C-alpha positions in Angstrom: -25.9 19.2 26.9 -25.0 21.0 23.6 -25.9 19.9 20.1 -22.5 18.2 19.5 -20.1 16.9 22.2 -16.5 16.6 21.3 -15.0 13.0 21.6 -11.4 12.3 22.5 -10.0 8.8 21.7 -7.9 7.4 24.5 -4.7 5.4 24.6 -4.2 3.3 21.3 -7.7 3.2 20.2 -8.7 3.7 16.5 -12.0 4.6 15.2 -12.7 3.7 11.5 -15.6 4.2 9.3 -17.9 1.3 8.4 -17.8 0.8 4.7 -21.5 0.8 3.6 -20.6 -1.5 0.5 -18.5 -4.0 2.4 -21.2 -6.5 2.2 -21.2 -7.2 -1.6 -18.0 -7.8 -3.5 -17.3 -8.0 -7.1 -15.1 -10.5 -8.8 -12.4 -9.6 -11.4 -14.9 -10.9 -14.0 -17.7 -8.6 -12.7 -19.8 -11.1 -10.9 -21.4 -9.7 -7.8 -20.7 -11.8 -4.6 -23.4 -11.2 -1.9 -22.3 -10.8 1.7 -24.0 -14.1 2.7 -21.7 -16.2 0.4 -19.7 -18.6 2.3 -15.8 -18.1 2.3 -13.2 -20.7 3.1 -11.2 -18.3 5.2 -12.0 -15.1 7.2 -12.1 -12.1 5.1 -10.3 -8.9 6.2 -11.7 -5.4 5.6 -10.3 -2.0 4.6 -11.7 1.1 6.3 -10.6 4.7 6.7 -9.4 6.0 10.1 -11.4 8.9 11.3 -10.0 9.3 14.9 -7.0 8.1 16.8 -5.9 8.1 20.5 -2.7 9.9 21.7 -0.7 6.6 21.8 -1.4 5.4 18.3 2.0 5.5 16.5 1.6 3.8 13.1 -1.7 5.3 11.8 -2.9 8.7 11.1 -6.4 10.1 10.4 -7.4 9.5 6.8 -5.3 6.3 6.5 -6.9 3.1 5.0 -6.3 0.2 7.4 -6.7 -3.5 7.0 -8.2 -5.5 9.8 -10.4 -8.5 10.9 -13.9 -7.1 11.3 -14.8 -9.9 13.7 -14.9 -9.2 17.4 -14.7 -5.4 16.8 -16.9 -3.0 18.9 -19.4 -1.2 16.8 -20.5 2.3 17.9 -23.0 4.9 16.5 -22.0 8.5 16.8 -24.3 11.2 15.4 -26.3 8.6 13.3 -23.1 7.2 11.8 -21.7 3.6 12.5 -18.1 3.2 13.2 -15.7 0.4 14.6 -13.5 0.8 17.6 -10.3 -1.2 17.9 -6.8 -1.1 19.2 -3.9 -0.2 16.9 -2.6 -3.7 17.5 -5.6 -5.2 15.7 -4.6 -3.5 12.4 -2.7 -5.7 10.0 -1.6 -3.1 7.4 -1.8 0.7 6.6 -2.2 2.1 3.1 -1.3 5.8 2.8 1.0 7.8 0.6 3.4 8.7 3.4 4.4 5.0 3.9 5.8 5.0 0.2 9.3 5.1 1.4 8.8 1.7 3.2 6.5 0.2 0.5 6.4 -3.5 -0.2 5.5 -3.2 -3.9 1.8 -3.5 -3.4 -0.5 -0.5 -4.2 -4.3 0.1 -3.7 
């Protein structure tokens, strides 16, 4: 087997980078909130899309996507950790190309 084997995503699967700093958060006042702090509601996460299957319609590689990190499949590729999910598991897409349909919210 070669040094690097190409990977093709299937169907509507999306592969996103795991944010290394997603554990800690910083409040608007500058206070660091550790990952172990209890939250009243589930916290959604933003990540960057690195690969998409041929049937993914609303996202493109490089888009930032909002999703619930619970119950997602984690995979390691070439020493990097990624999350694998279906397109329907994504709640929002942040990209310059969606500016025509914007809601008035910006990252």
